[in-house]
Backbone bond lengths (Angstrom), bond angles and torsions (degrees), N, CA, C in turn:
res aa  C-N    CA-C-N  psi(-1)  N-CA   C-N-CA  omega(-1)  CA-C   N-CA-C  phi
1 M - - - 1.424 - - 1.549 115.71 -
2 D 1.265 115.05 -35.94 1.494 119.56 173.53 1.443 109.71 -48.36
3 A 1.360 121.87 -48.86 1.545 125.43 -176.04 1.558 104.97 -56.75
4 F 1.363 118.06 -40.74 1.323 118.28 -173.26 1.594 114.26 -68.42
5 W 1.269 117.94 -32.84 1.432 124.84 172.97 1.668 109.22 -72.48
6 E 1.272 118.45 -43.02 1.389 123.15 177.35 1.531 110.15 -56.96
7 R 1.373 111.91 -47.00 1.438 118.43 -176.14 1.541 116.58 -65.44
8 I 1.274 113.80 -41.98 1.494 118.48 -175.12 1.535 109.39 -72.75
9 R 1.393 113.72 -37.64 1.381 115.83 176.94 1.512 114.99 -66.41
10 S 1.342 119.73 -42.05 1.386 124.52 178.18 1.579 110.13 -61.87
11 R 1.246 115.75 -48.66 1.497 119.52 -172.48 1.600 110.73 -69.57
12 A 1.346 115.42 -35.12 1.453 115.83 171.78 1.410 112.65 -75.28
13 M 1.347 126.09 -38.40 1.422 123.27 -174.37 1.566 105.95 -69.99
14 D 1.260 120.79 -31.40 1.678 116.46 -175.04 1.436 101.75 -85.52
15 G 1.376 124.19 6.16 1.482 117.78 175.16 1.510 118.07 89.52
16 E 1.234 114.90 -8.59 1.522 123.13 -175.74 1.543 107.26 -73.15
17 G 1.303 117.24 -38.61 1.374 116.06 -170.50 1.528 118.67 87.67
18 I 1.332 124.26 145.63 1.431 121.99 -179.75 1.541 107.94 -82.23
19 G 1.245 113.28 159.74 1.550 126.94 -174.10 1.528 107.45 -82.27
20 E 1.321 116.73 176.28 1.462 126.71 -169.43 1.474 106.78 -70.25
21 E 1.327 123.02 -38.15 1.480 119.51 -175.74 1.502 109.67 -78.37
22 D 1.313 121.92 -37.91 1.319 121.27 177.02 1.551 111.20 -65.94
23 A 1.343 118.51 -32.08 1.482 125.40 172.94 1.362 111.31 -57.11
24 L 1.346 113.93 -50.94 1.480 121.43 178.74 1.537 112.93 -56.22
25 E 1.319 114.90 -37.96 1.371 113.79 -175.30 1.504 108.85 -80.48
26 V 1.349 120.01 -19.59 1.374 117.65 174.58 1.522 117.39 -70.34
27 V 1.481 114.85 -38.11 1.379 121.97 178.22 1.574 111.04 -74.85
28 S 1.385 113.87 -9.54 1.378 118.51 -176.25 1.558 114.00 -106.75
29 L 1.419 114.49 2.36 1.577 118.98 179.93 1.356 110.85 -63.12
30 P 1.397 123.30 147.73 1.351 125.20 170.47 1.463 110.67 -75.81
31 D 1.376 107.72 161.83 1.547 118.09 -179.24 1.624 109.65 -48.91
32 A 1.239 109.31 -41.16 1.575 112.28 -174.50 1.501 113.45 -61.55
33 A 1.230 119.14 -15.95 1.436 123.52 177.32 1.672 109.98 -99.00
34 L 1.187 113.54 2.19 1.447 113.07 -178.36 1.550 118.13 -58.71
35 W 1.229 118.80 -42.27 1.401 123.45 -177.25 1.404 112.73 -63.68
36 R 1.297 118.23 -37.23 1.494 124.01 176.22 1.472 109.26 -68.80
37 L 1.275 122.39 -40.64 1.429 126.56 179.48 1.512 106.92 -61.19
38 L 1.317 117.65 -47.40 1.480 125.37 -179.51 1.488 111.05 -57.69
39 D 1.291 116.33 -42.83 1.449 118.90 175.52 1.470 116.08 -55.85
40 V 1.442 118.83 -48.79 1.430 126.99 -179.52 1.548 103.66 -64.77
41 A 1.319 122.89 -47.56 1.486 121.36 -173.32 1.368 113.73 -65.78
42 E 1.285 121.85 -41.46 1.429 126.51 -178.78 1.520 105.91 -69.12
43 A 1.317 124.70 -38.08 1.426 120.12 174.79 1.516 117.28 -59.37
44 V 1.328 108.60 -32.58 1.573 114.47 -177.13 1.617 104.54 -75.68
45 R 1.313 112.12 -43.59 1.539 114.65 175.37 1.451 111.77 -51.94
46 R 1.234 119.28 -52.19 1.482 122.22 179.61 1.456 115.50 -63.64
47 R 1.385 114.87 -32.58 1.417 112.98 -179.02 1.559 114.18 -69.23
48 F 1.325 110.13 -29.90 1.581 116.75 -176.79 1.404 113.92 -101.84
49 K 1.356 122.01 -35.20 1.362 118.34 -178.57 1.592 117.53 -126.09
50 G 1.332 113.49 3.69 1.426 113.32 178.27 1.513 118.02 67.11
51 D 1.297 117.76 -150.38 1.548 122.36 -173.24 1.495 106.60 -112.15
52 G 1.276 123.97 14.40 1.413 129.41 168.63 1.431 114.48 -76.26
53 I 1.388 124.83 128.63 1.421 120.27 -177.03 1.589 105.88 -118.72
54 R 1.178 115.89 134.84 1.564 128.53 -176.88 1.389 112.91 -83.70
55 L 1.359 125.28 110.23 1.407 126.49 -179.02 1.488 109.50 -104.33
56 C 1.324 120.69 130.87 1.418 127.57 174.80 1.377 112.97 -125.06
57 S 1.347 120.74 169.29 1.460 128.12 174.09 1.414 113.74 -154.09
58 I 1.290 120.02 155.55 1.462 124.50 -173.93 1.622 111.47 -123.99
59 V 1.351 110.25 166.85 1.478 113.59 164.16 1.584 103.12 -134.09
60 N 1.332 109.53 137.46 1.520 113.00 174.33 1.505 107.20 -83.78
61 A 1.340 116.17 89.43 1.433 124.11 -174.80 1.455 120.95 -71.24
62 K 1.356 113.90 -20.11 1.476 123.77 174.64 1.425 108.17 -149.89
63 S 1.438 114.42 117.33 1.496 114.60 -163.85 1.583 105.11 -119.22
64 G 1.309 117.11 138.26 1.484 125.99 171.58 1.428 110.39 78.31
65 A 1.416 112.34 -176.07 1.442 124.11 177.63 1.620 113.10 61.37
66 C 1.265 115.26 30.01 1.593 116.33 -178.31 1.433 106.15 -79.54
67 S 1.305 107.51 141.86 1.620 118.21 177.90 1.567 111.34 -74.37
68 E 1.204 114.15 -13.32 1.609 115.21 -173.93 1.501 111.73 -91.85
69 D 1.405 116.92 159.59 1.393 116.53 -172.57 1.575 108.33 -114.62
70 C 1.161 121.84 36.54 1.548 128.79 174.51 1.563 108.04 -50.18
71 S 1.287 114.69 116.43 1.480 119.24 -167.72 1.462 111.41 -75.18
72 F 1.302 119.78 -11.80 1.464 120.14 178.66 1.556 113.62 -95.62
73 C 1.290 118.57 -6.44 1.499 122.78 -161.84 1.559 110.31 -102.01
74 A 1.268 121.19 127.73 1.373 121.50 -177.61 1.563 110.96 -75.53
75 Q 1.247 117.00 -9.61 1.530 119.19 -179.72 1.494 110.84 -104.72
76 S 1.344 121.27 13.78 1.511 123.87 -172.81 1.694 103.97 -84.71
77 R 1.228 110.43 168.26 1.498 109.45 178.63 1.491 123.21 -72.53
78 Q 1.276 112.50 -11.12 1.487 120.69 -179.81 1.594 109.60 -103.69
79 S 1.356 116.50 5.44 1.487 122.14 179.27 1.565 109.83 -80.75
80 A 1.248 114.68 139.55 1.558 119.87 172.94 1.610 108.07 -113.43
81 A 1.359 112.81 17.44 1.485 116.32 -177.52 1.483 108.83 -66.94
82 E 1.327 111.16 151.35 1.548 110.98 175.06 1.484 107.80 -100.86
83 I 1.351 103.76 104.08 1.565 116.77 175.61 1.361 111.02 -127.62
84 P 1.437 112.31 161.41 1.489 112.72 171.45 1.552 113.70 -67.85
85 K 1.281 116.52 143.90 1.479 119.01 178.22 1.579 106.17 -133.60
86 Y 1.386 111.88 129.90 1.355 115.65 -166.19 1.595 104.77 -151.98
87 P 1.293 124.02 157.61 1.451 123.14 164.54 1.489 114.94 -78.74
88 L 1.305 118.11 -176.67 1.426 123.67 -174.20 1.580 109.07 -59.12
89 L 1.302 111.08 130.60 1.474 114.62 177.60 1.557 114.63 -64.79
90 S 1.252 113.17 160.74 1.524 116.66 -178.23 1.543 104.64 -72.84
91 G 1.370 116.54 167.66 1.433 114.64 173.77 1.339 125.32 -70.46
92 E 1.424 113.46 -20.74 1.436 121.96 171.47 1.467 111.31 -71.93
93 E 1.306 120.78 -34.82 1.509 122.20 178.45 1.477 112.65 -71.87
94 I 1.432 115.40 -34.72 1.438 118.99 174.32 1.451 108.98 -68.22
95 F 1.244 123.27 -43.84 1.434 124.80 177.84 1.483 114.62 -55.88
96 R 1.392 116.99 -46.53 1.342 128.23 -177.01 1.579 103.30 -63.49
97 A 1.175 127.08 -41.68 1.354 128.42 178.46 1.555 111.70 -65.98
98 A 1.338 117.81 -34.76 1.435 120.19 175.53 1.516 112.21 -69.84
99 S 1.328 118.91 -32.10 1.452 126.13 179.35 1.605 103.15 -67.69
100 E 1.255 123.71 -49.76 1.374 126.43 177.37 1.574 110.15 -56.33
101 A 1.265 117.13 -42.54 1.396 120.33 -178.31 1.595 113.65 -68.08
102 K 1.285 113.69 -32.94 1.521 117.60 166.00 1.362 117.17 -63.52
103 E 1.287 117.64 -41.39 1.483 121.57 173.93 1.548 113.61 -58.44
104 R 1.332 118.78 -34.74 1.552 124.95 174.98 1.402 111.80 -74.20
105 G 1.438 120.19 -2.48 1.492 112.90 -176.54 1.378 121.50 103.82
106 A 1.421 116.88 -8.83 1.416 124.40 -170.10 1.573 107.75 -67.54
107 R 1.386 116.95 146.89 1.375 125.45 175.21 1.454 106.90 -103.61
108 E 1.309 121.58 -29.76 1.354 129.04 178.35 1.425 115.42 -119.77
109 F 1.333 115.89 145.10 1.590 118.72 177.35 1.459 104.87 -130.70
110 S 1.363 113.57 138.51 1.412 115.17 175.93 1.499 114.93 -127.76
111 I 1.325 117.41 137.41 1.455 123.71 -176.26 1.558 106.33 -97.17
112 V 1.375 116.69 120.25 1.471 121.75 -170.93 1.418 107.43 -122.03
113 A 1.394 115.59 129.19 1.546 125.07 177.10 1.425 111.44 -123.11
114 S 1.358 117.07 139.15 1.440 121.90 -179.88 1.556 106.79 -74.18
115 G 1.369 116.02 156.19 1.442 122.74 -179.75 1.346 112.98 119.01
116 L 1.369 117.93 158.76 1.495 122.58 177.70 1.538 112.61 -68.64
117 A 1.374 118.05 -35.19 1.449 122.81 172.19 1.418 112.36 -163.22
118 M 1.362 118.39 149.13 1.444 127.53 176.29 1.590 106.87 -85.15
119 R 1.284 110.90 104.47 1.532 117.42 -177.40 1.483 111.32 -112.11
120 D 1.322 118.98 -0.44 1.552 122.42 179.08 1.518 104.35 -87.11
121 R 1.341 114.39 118.23 1.608 118.42 -178.92 1.488 109.50 -69.14
122 K 1.276 122.06 -28.35 1.582 118.22 178.36 1.530 105.96 -70.12
123 E 1.368 116.80 -39.66 1.615 118.67 -179.40 1.510 104.41 -63.05
124 L 1.482 120.02 -51.01 1.306 119.63 -171.12 1.619 110.18 -62.87
125 A 1.274 113.49 -36.13 1.609 115.01 176.66 1.607 110.16 -65.17
126 R 1.317 114.85 -34.43 1.426 116.60 -177.75 1.604 105.55 -66.35
127 V 1.261 114.79 -47.43 1.561 120.74 175.25 1.529 106.40 -52.96
128 G 1.298 118.96 -52.13 1.477 120.81 -175.22 1.632 112.20 -59.06
129 D 1.206 114.74 -43.35 1.516 120.70 173.41 1.444 112.92 -57.73
130 A 1.419 117.76 -41.88 1.516 125.99 179.74 1.490 101.51 -62.47
131 V 1.341 117.49 -57.09 1.532 119.02 -172.64 1.583 109.04 -51.72
132 A 1.410 112.67 -49.72 1.399 109.15 -172.77 1.566 114.84 -65.01
133 R 1.393 120.17 -33.52 1.410 122.49 177.81 1.427 110.11 -68.66
134 I 1.388 119.98 -42.52 1.416 119.24 -176.61 1.479 111.35 -63.34
135 G 1.328 119.21 -37.12 1.535 118.96 178.21 1.441 110.12 -74.51
136 T 1.372 123.48 -29.30 1.404 118.21 -175.36 1.506 111.47 -85.54
137 E 1.379 116.90 -38.02 1.521 117.59 -170.21 1.561 104.11 -94.22
138 L 1.223 119.95 -29.38 1.577 114.61 -175.13 1.500 114.08 -111.36
139 G 1.343 119.77 -16.95 1.316 122.57 177.92 1.391 116.31 74.59
140 L 1.328 120.65 26.61 1.568 121.07 -174.56 1.584 105.01 -99.95
141 E 1.220 117.68 149.63 1.408 124.07 169.93 1.520 106.23 -69.06
142 T 1.424 117.76 138.09 1.442 116.46 -173.54 1.539 103.92 -116.52
143 C 1.339 112.21 156.48 1.457 127.02 -177.69 1.440 109.54 -143.91
144 V 1.259 119.69 149.10 1.543 125.27 171.38 1.484 113.67 -129.28
145 S 1.205 111.96 142.20 1.579 119.68 169.96 1.421 109.09 -126.02
146 L 1.352 113.62 90.34 1.414 120.64 -177.19 1.575 120.77 -119.69
147 G 1.382 109.12 22.09 1.445 114.63 176.09 1.470 111.20 98.15
148 T 1.301 116.58 -147.75 1.523 120.38 -175.04 1.642 107.86 -95.94
149 L 1.208 112.33 81.19 1.493 122.03 -179.52 1.402 109.23 -74.41
150 P 1.355 111.82 134.67 1.637 118.72 177.71 1.522 104.36 -79.82
151 P 1.305 113.82 156.44 1.446 120.04 177.15 1.409 120.73 -45.21
152 R 1.416 117.70 -38.77 1.468 122.82 -178.24 1.626 110.28 -64.09
153 D 1.409 115.64 -34.85 1.389 120.79 -172.37 1.708 105.47 -80.36
154 V 1.376 113.97 -30.26 1.430 111.60 -179.94 1.570 107.80 -76.78
155 E 1.418 115.70 -33.35 1.542 112.90 176.80 1.537 109.49 -67.74
156 Y 1.323 118.75 -38.96 1.421 113.00 174.71 1.484 115.36 -60.14
157 L 1.310 124.02 -40.24 1.451 118.51 -178.81 1.462 109.79 -71.92
158 L 1.374 118.65 -32.59 1.528 122.65 177.34 1.533 108.89 -60.25
159 S 1.383 119.95 -33.10 1.381 127.07 -179.76 1.567 108.38 -70.12
160 R 1.420 117.52 -26.36 1.389 112.99 174.81 1.487 121.01 -96.84
161 G 1.352 109.38 17.14 1.478 118.30 176.37 1.511 121.16 106.82
162 L 1.322 117.55 0.43 1.410 128.70 179.84 1.633 107.91 -59.36
163 R 1.285 111.82 143.98 1.392 120.10 178.72 1.499 114.43 -110.65
164 S 1.304 113.06 -46.94 1.569 123.77 -173.27 1.407 116.92 -122.55
165 V 1.377 121.57 137.67 1.358 129.45 168.65 1.593 105.26 -107.92
166 H 1.377 108.58 129.54 1.362 111.10 173.87 1.522 115.61 -112.03
167 H 1.350 124.16 130.27 1.458 125.25 177.10 1.421 109.86 -152.06
168 N 1.269 116.07 107.35 1.530 116.06 -177.11 1.584 115.88 -81.24
169 L 1.304 113.63 145.51 1.503 116.65 174.14 1.596 108.07 -83.85
170 E 1.344 118.36 -13.87 1.464 119.11 178.10 1.538 116.04 80.28
171 T 1.302 112.98 -64.85 1.387 119.57 -174.34 1.553 113.18 -150.03
172 S 1.301 120.94 -164.11 1.487 118.66 -179.44 1.514 110.13 -81.51
173 R 1.262 116.37 157.48 1.568 124.44 173.33 1.408 105.99 -50.06
174 S 1.301 123.53 -39.52 1.545 124.94 -164.93 1.561 102.00 -78.22
175 F 1.335 122.52 -36.18 1.455 122.95 -164.94 1.520 105.34 -97.06
176 F 1.342 126.66 -19.98 1.369 124.91 -179.74 1.360 125.21 -45.06
177 P 1.330 115.11 -47.16 1.516 120.95 172.59 1.501 119.02 -54.57
178 R 1.304 114.06 -15.75 1.490 120.22 175.96 1.561 110.50 -87.37
179 I 1.223 121.82 -6.90 1.424 124.06 -179.06 1.447 115.14 -126.13
180 C 1.268 119.38 -13.05 1.449 126.43 175.38 1.427 112.09 -154.40
181 T 1.463 119.64 138.68 1.418 120.81 -177.37 1.548 108.29 -133.46
182 T 1.391 115.06 5.95 1.479 114.24 -176.34 1.602 114.57 -97.91
183 H 1.312 120.61 -0.45 1.290 130.44 167.32 1.512 114.52 -158.54
184 D 1.341 113.90 158.19 1.512 122.06 -168.36 1.562 108.46 -92.19
185 Y 1.308 111.95 146.54 1.471 116.92 -174.67 1.458 111.98 -62.50
186 E 1.317 115.44 -30.38 1.431 123.51 173.57 1.550 116.70 -53.42
187 E 1.397 112.73 -33.80 1.459 120.09 -178.87 1.547 108.58 -66.99
188 D 1.439 115.12 -40.64 1.474 116.02 174.89 1.494 110.83 -70.71
189 V 1.210 125.38 -39.49 1.419 126.46 176.60 1.620 111.75 -56.24
190 A 1.380 109.41 -44.55 1.476 115.88 -179.14 1.599 111.65 -62.52
191 A 1.312 116.78 -37.34 1.517 129.00 178.58 1.567 106.50 -66.65
192 V 1.274 116.77 -41.77 1.447 120.77 -179.92 1.594 107.43 -64.67
193 R 1.236 115.45 -51.69 1.537 119.08 177.21 1.395 111.03 -59.08
194 A 1.289 125.85 -46.69 1.459 130.37 -177.51 1.505 109.24 -58.24
195 A 1.348 124.00 -41.90 1.398 131.95 -175.14 1.582 103.61 -65.39
196 G 1.406 116.58 -50.58 1.410 119.80 -178.00 1.682 110.78 -67.01
197 N 1.197 114.27 -44.03 1.555 114.76 175.88 1.509 116.92 -63.78
198 A 1.379 115.66 -19.87 1.435 118.35 177.13 1.583 112.38 -85.01
199 G 1.398 114.87 -7.55 1.313 121.61 173.67 1.593 113.40 101.63
200 A 1.346 117.22 8.45 1.493 118.51 176.35 1.509 107.49 -81.01
201 W 1.389 103.98 157.50 1.670 117.21 168.26 1.548 99.22 -69.37
202 V 1.239 117.93 133.61 1.498 118.35 176.66 1.423 112.66 -110.83
203 C 1.494 116.67 127.38 1.362 122.51 -174.10 1.574 100.58 -113.97
204 C 1.254 120.83 114.03 1.478 124.66 -177.20 1.477 113.94 -148.92
205 G 1.322 119.01 122.74 1.460 125.76 178.64 1.558 114.04 -150.76
206 G 1.264 116.93 -131.36 1.503 113.91 -176.57 1.537 107.01 -170.96
207 I 1.440 109.46 -166.30 1.421 117.12 -177.42 1.440 107.34 -133.14
208 F 1.311 120.38 132.96 1.468 129.65 -177.58 1.509 114.08 -108.34
209 G 1.396 111.59 148.15 1.404 116.76 178.28 1.616 110.98 104.82
210 L 1.309 113.60 14.19 1.468 119.10 -178.02 1.532 109.18 -91.45
211 G 1.292 126.80 5.26 1.393 125.59 177.15 1.504 109.06 110.14
212 E 1.392 117.50 0.79 1.453 122.35 178.99 1.557 110.89 -65.20
213 S 1.395 117.87 157.16 1.397 119.57 178.82 1.556 105.47 -86.66
214 L 1.298 113.55 174.57 1.482 121.02 176.97 1.594 108.82 -63.18
215 R 1.256 114.65 -38.40 1.560 117.57 178.67 1.544 111.28 -63.74
216 D 1.441 114.20 -38.88 1.381 113.48 174.15 1.525 116.88 -57.90
217 R 1.287 114.76 -41.19 1.414 118.94 175.24 1.539 113.18 -60.03
218 V 1.281 119.24 -35.44 1.433 121.67 -178.40 1.530 102.80 -75.88
219 E 1.340 123.33 -45.07 1.324 124.85 177.11 1.545 119.35 -50.45
220 L 1.205 111.36 -41.11 1.575 121.74 173.89 1.524 106.03 -60.26
221 A 1.323 118.55 -52.85 1.514 121.63 -176.27 1.512 108.60 -61.29
222 M 1.274 120.57 -37.30 1.388 122.46 -178.86 1.612 113.46 -69.29
223 T 1.401 113.14 -33.79 1.466 120.00 179.26 1.544 105.67 -71.11
224 L 1.343 119.24 -38.89 1.467 119.12 -174.57 1.505 104.78 -69.37
225 R 1.306 120.04 -37.32 1.461 121.23 178.37 1.581 111.47 -64.72
226 E 1.276 116.10 -40.87 1.390 117.99 178.31 1.559 114.12 -66.80
227 L 1.242 121.38 -30.87 1.445 131.84 171.86 1.465 113.05 -71.14
228 G 1.279 118.54 -28.32 1.418 121.82 179.55 1.509 116.94 71.08
229 V 1.343 114.87 39.39 1.350 125.61 -167.89 1.709 102.84 -74.72
230 D 1.259 112.50 150.64 1.535 118.54 -179.61 1.394 113.70 -81.37
231 S 1.298 117.64 -35.19 1.572 117.55 -171.40 1.577 107.12 -139.92
232 I 1.218 113.13 142.45 1.602 112.80 -177.07 1.540 103.68 -120.63
233 P 1.211 119.33 109.16 1.534 125.91 175.54 1.594 103.61 -81.94
234 V 1.346 117.86 128.24 1.417 126.55 177.89 1.546 112.42 -113.01
235 N 1.190 109.39 116.80 1.586 118.88 175.03 1.374 116.08 -114.25
236 F 1.298 113.06 144.06 1.539 119.77 -179.56 1.534 107.20 -118.59
237 L 1.347 114.40 140.03 1.467 114.07 -168.22 1.526 108.07 -67.90
238 N 1.365 113.08 134.95 1.486 125.85 166.60 1.340 105.75 -112.95
239 P 1.370 124.72 85.81 1.470 122.81 -174.17 1.540 114.70 -57.74
240 V 1.338 110.79 124.31 1.507 114.99 179.04 1.448 108.97 -97.23
241 P 1.369 115.37 141.51 1.470 122.06 -175.83 1.595 106.32 -68.34
242 G 1.405 115.26 137.79 1.414 115.93 -171.40 1.411 118.40 101.22
243 T 1.378 120.25 -15.03 1.388 128.04 -179.01 1.581 107.62 -100.09
244 P 1.319 116.35 157.36 1.516 115.99 172.50 1.507 116.29 -57.70
245 M 1.236 111.52 -26.95 1.628 115.91 176.96 1.440 111.20 -84.78
246 E 1.213 124.25 8.17 1.389 123.21 -178.70 1.622 112.45 -56.98
247 G 1.199 113.64 133.14 1.557 116.94 -174.16 1.380 116.97 76.96
248 R 1.281 123.35 1.93 1.514 122.68 176.86 1.545 109.74 -83.53
249 R 1.285 118.04 116.06 1.414 125.11 174.06 1.545 115.34 -134.99
250 E 1.186 119.14 86.08 1.450 123.30 -176.73 1.429 119.71 -113.04
251 L 1.358 116.94 0.20 1.467 125.56 178.45 1.486 109.44 -93.96
252 T 1.327 118.17 140.51 1.459 126.00 172.38 1.589 106.46 -110.82
253 P 1.262 119.00 160.59 1.416 120.43 174.80 1.470 116.54 -54.84
254 T 1.308 115.98 -42.78 1.559 118.53 173.07 1.461 116.49 -63.29
255 S 1.315 114.25 -37.21 1.558 118.73 -177.76 1.595 106.04 -64.67
256 C 1.360 113.38 -39.58 1.439 116.42 -178.91 1.553 110.77 -69.47
257 L 1.239 121.68 -30.11 1.429 126.91 177.13 1.559 108.39 -71.68
258 R 1.316 115.30 -38.80 1.518 116.43 171.63 1.544 113.64 -59.44
259 I 1.325 113.82 -43.27 1.508 117.87 -175.04 1.577 106.49 -63.46
260 I 1.231 119.17 -46.83 1.486 126.53 -178.90 1.548 106.75 -56.64
261 A 1.366 114.24 -49.81 1.572 119.70 -177.70 1.502 105.04 -62.94
262 M 1.257 124.52 -46.90 1.464 129.93 -172.73 1.661 102.15 -57.01
263 L 1.282 112.58 -54.44 1.561 116.89 179.88 1.547 115.50 -57.24
264 R 1.387 112.94 -32.85 1.518 115.16 -176.77 1.540 108.71 -79.18
265 L 1.487 114.63 -32.49 1.458 112.61 -179.20 1.573 109.83 -86.39
266 T 1.300 123.47 -14.18 1.449 122.82 174.63 1.563 113.00 -83.94
267 N 1.330 110.83 -31.83 1.484 121.11 -178.25 1.559 108.21 -125.23
268 P 1.345 123.23 68.64 1.412 120.92 -162.41 1.540 114.96 -72.73
269 A 1.223 117.77 -21.39 1.553 119.35 -178.83 1.429 114.70 -99.27
270 R 1.341 115.39 -0.13 1.450 116.16 -178.82 1.608 116.22 -90.18
271 E 1.270 117.25 165.09 1.443 119.40 172.39 1.531 107.97 -71.81
272 I 1.255 119.38 143.30 1.439 123.34 166.17 1.524 112.80 -125.88
273 I 1.219 113.64 107.03 1.501 120.97 -169.12 1.483 115.50 -98.78
274 V 1.201 133.50 107.36 1.419 130.75 -171.47 1.550 104.59 -89.52
275 C 1.308 113.80 122.20 1.481 123.93 -173.48 1.455 116.10 -118.08
276 G 1.384 118.84 -120.52 1.549 120.31 -170.98 1.576 112.11 -64.35
277 G 1.273 110.26 145.86 1.515 119.91 176.82 1.424 119.12 82.17
278 R 1.387 113.27 5.33 1.529 113.68 -171.80 1.557 105.77 -74.07
279 E 1.320 118.03 -28.41 1.517 118.39 -169.89 1.633 106.33 -73.51
280 V 1.329 112.72 -42.58 1.501 111.79 -177.82 1.517 115.60 -82.81
281 N 1.342 120.22 -13.73 1.357 125.49 -177.97 1.441 122.17 -99.40
282 L 1.431 109.16 -45.16 1.417 117.88 168.19 1.507 118.02 -79.79
283 R 1.279 114.35 -21.71 1.560 122.02 -179.18 1.430 109.51 45.26
284 G 1.417 110.48 -124.27 1.566 119.00 -171.70 1.497 113.95 -70.33
285 L 1.449 120.89 -3.61 1.458 126.66 -177.90 1.574 109.22 -102.97
286 Q 1.398 114.41 13.64 1.582 107.51 -178.03 1.458 114.75 -55.41
287 S 1.371 119.86 -36.61 1.398 117.96 -175.66 1.425 116.60 -64.87
288 L 1.391 113.64 -15.09 1.485 120.33 -178.12 1.532 112.36 -83.02
289 M 1.429 116.67 -3.07 1.361 119.69 178.65 1.638 109.00 -65.13
290 F 1.258 117.88 -30.49 1.429 123.61 -179.99 1.518 111.87 -72.24
291 A 1.335 118.86 -40.82 1.360 123.35 175.64 1.583 107.72 -64.51
292 A 1.375 116.87 -35.89 1.442 119.57 -179.73 1.549 108.78 -70.75
293 G 1.240 125.10 -13.90 1.463 124.19 174.06 1.628 109.16 133.33
294 A 1.188 123.72 -14.60 1.490 126.30 -175.80 1.553 105.25 -52.60
295 T 1.333 111.61 137.54 1.510 124.48 175.97 1.534 110.94 -109.11
296 G 1.372 112.43 -4.77 1.562 109.15 -168.42 1.622 102.31 -166.72
297 T 1.290 109.06 169.74 1.439 119.50 169.74 1.465 115.43 -158.52
298 M 1.225 120.03 160.20 1.440 123.81 174.65 1.535 113.56 -88.67
299 V 1.327 119.65 132.32 1.302 127.51 177.53 1.579 111.17 -107.25
300 G 1.351 110.76 147.65 1.655 114.16 -174.92 1.556 107.42 84.93
301 N 1.311 111.82 -168.94 1.366 122.27 -175.39 1.498 115.11 -78.76
302 Y 1.477 112.50 163.19 1.353 115.77 -179.21 1.578 111.06 -97.26
303 L 1.285 118.62 -148.15 1.453 117.23 177.29 1.451 115.54 -76.48
304 T 1.302 120.00 -51.83 1.443 117.82 176.41 1.583 111.98 -127.65
305 T 1.361 120.64 9.86 1.453 125.06 179.72 1.521 101.09 -124.89
306 T 1.335 112.49 160.46 1.421 121.12 173.52 1.511 119.12 -94.45
307 G 1.289 120.48 143.21 1.434 128.20 171.57 1.433 111.94 -83.25
308 R 1.388 114.88 -173.50 1.371 120.79 171.06 1.612 112.09 -94.65
309 P 1.268 120.29 164.87 1.495 124.30 -178.26 1.634 102.90 -51.61
310 A 1.209 113.57 143.05 1.583 121.27 173.40 1.535 106.66 -66.36
311 E 1.296 120.43 -33.46 1.467 118.25 -177.90 1.479 113.47 -61.21
312 E 1.307 114.95 -33.97 1.503 122.29 178.51 1.531 106.11 -66.42
313 D 1.268 122.55 -47.37 1.411 125.87 176.74 1.509 114.11 -55.71
314 L 1.312 114.86 -48.50 1.460 119.54 178.39 1.462 109.28 -65.71
315 A 1.230 123.93 -43.77 1.329 124.63 179.94 1.590 117.20 -62.12
316 M 1.487 111.20 -31.98 1.522 122.35 173.65 1.589 105.58 -62.45
317 L 1.418 121.79 -47.20 1.370 122.93 -178.04 1.491 112.06 -61.90
318 R 1.400 118.38 -42.53 1.448 118.77 173.32 1.424 119.73 -59.07
319 D 1.442 115.56 -37.34 1.383 122.65 179.21 1.451 112.16 -71.44
320 L 1.145 116.23 -19.58 1.518 123.64 178.19 1.504 116.65 -95.74
321 G 1.326 115.71 -4.80 1.504 124.67 -178.53 1.470 107.48 71.30
322 L 1.336 123.97 26.28 1.461 131.11 169.91 1.346 110.28 -97.32
323 F 1.432 120.62 166.10 1.485 124.59 -178.17 1.513 108.83 -143.99
324 P 1.352 117.22 148.04 1.566 118.22 173.65 1.507 105.83 -67.31
325 R 1.317 117.77 139.88 1.397 125.01 173.98 1.513 104.71 -82.72
């Protein structure tokens, strides 16, 4: 076993990242090995990212009425969840949400809209105007999550000052048909490639706890490495009543930490941002997400669920000797 620990530490510390079988062993480790795993993962985080933590925040700028059938999502067409539903917010509403995010300590602000893709040119222009104003007046890095944007739309938003495009793959290529049937996995992969080719910082990850296998979790990590994404958002299922995933709770705090560590060790130089579901899944072990390799987290609320007060997250960083970047 000592050879295993030496191998994964060496391959992660030199930037190569561990291979598929070692990654599978990481997510399969017993709880008794957790502290040794955290020791390795934290060393890798410090090697590539130091003690600065990236804080981001989002606005649900267009809620509900999505054409897709993603089984975990409260906004999907097959969801009966009781959530707010509204068209795209005004530019002023988006700007106000960004101002509040800055007050929470966020460095990056993301504009998120439901739907497979934003094809309405007037809506896209509204988002572009908001991106430009947020960057100019607030100095925040801006991100959008608008579905499968074609290259010309990414280029337009970049011309308005956009930095990052977010588009999750959600899970492995193998498991994806079990959670979504209304579009193909390769459409998502193509959107991620298009964003990177256009020059955007690419934020792409997934959600865990959907019923996927341990090998599915590793497969997603390897796909993200192959795509060379810049930042990997990590979400854990917080099952919303009224969705097909209602009542599904298969994650434990320690399994979440193993997932974070596996992503750190397979993608050692990338940002690992822990987002939705951390409060209900990590519970009292939230602070250990940084020892597991996380380099950032989302502050404030999520799309259709609430987060915890930003003051608590900032206090957690201070207590750990970490600081917002």
